[in-house]
C-alpha positions as CSV (number, residue, x, y, z in Angstrom):
1,M,66.1,-32.7,65.8
2,D,68.9,-35.0,66.8
3,D,70.5,-37.7,64.6
4,D,68.4,-40.5,66.1
5,E,65.2,-38.5,65.4
6,K,66.3,-37.8,61.8
7,I,67.1,-41.5,61.3
8,A,63.7,-42.6,62.7
9,E,61.8,-40.1,60.5
10,S,63.8,-41.3,57.5
11,N,62.9,-44.9,58.3
12,R,59.2,-44.0,58.6
13,D,59.4,-42.2,55.2
14,D,60.9,-45.4,53.7
15,W,58.2,-47.5,55.3
16,R,55.5,-45.3,53.9
17,E,57.1,-45.5,50.4
18,A,57.3,-49.3,50.6
19,A,53.8,-49.6,51.9
20,R,52.4,-47.4,49.0
21,A,54.5,-49.3,46.4
22,R,53.0,-52.6,47.7
23,A,49.5,-51.2,47.6
24,I,49.9,-49.9,44.1
25,S,51.2,-53.3,42.9
26,E,48.2,-55.0,44.5
27,A,45.8,-52.6,42.8
28,E,47.5,-53.2,39.5
29,D,47.3,-57.0,40.0
30,A,43.6,-56.6,40.8
31,G,43.0,-54.6,37.7
32,L,41.5,-51.7,39.6
33,R,41.0,-48.3,37.9
34,G,39.8,-44.8,38.8
35,E,38.2,-44.1,42.2
36,K,38.2,-47.7,43.3
37,R,41.9,-48.0,42.6
38,Q,42.7,-44.8,44.7
39,A,40.5,-45.9,47.6
40,F,42.1,-49.4,47.5
41,I,45.6,-47.8,47.5
42,L,44.9,-45.5,50.4
43,K,43.4,-48.3,52.5
44,R,46.1,-50.9,51.7
45,T,48.9,-48.3,52.2
46,K,47.7,-47.7,55.7
47,I,47.5,-51.4,56.5
48,H,50.9,-52.2,55.1
49,Y,52.5,-49.2,56.9
50,E,51.0,-50.4,60.2
51,E,52.4,-53.9,59.6
52,L,55.9,-52.5,58.9
53,E,55.7,-50.3,62.0
54,K,54.9,-53.4,64.1
55,L,57.5,-55.6,62.5
56,L,60.3,-53.0,62.5
57,G,59.7,-51.3,65.8
58,G,58.1,-48.0,64.9
59,D,58.0,-46.8,68.5
60,G,60.1,-43.7,67.7
């Protein structure tokens, strides 16, 4: 793996972390608990990650 690939993978990891943090915050704001909370977080994490990928050029 060259340096550019390492940077791209690091960026994607950061995007995943940011997407999950945003989803968790939204779940807390909505007062969700248990299985509903987990399902919400999974769905919203995917949505937010895809948004970041489009905005920040996730073509790597």
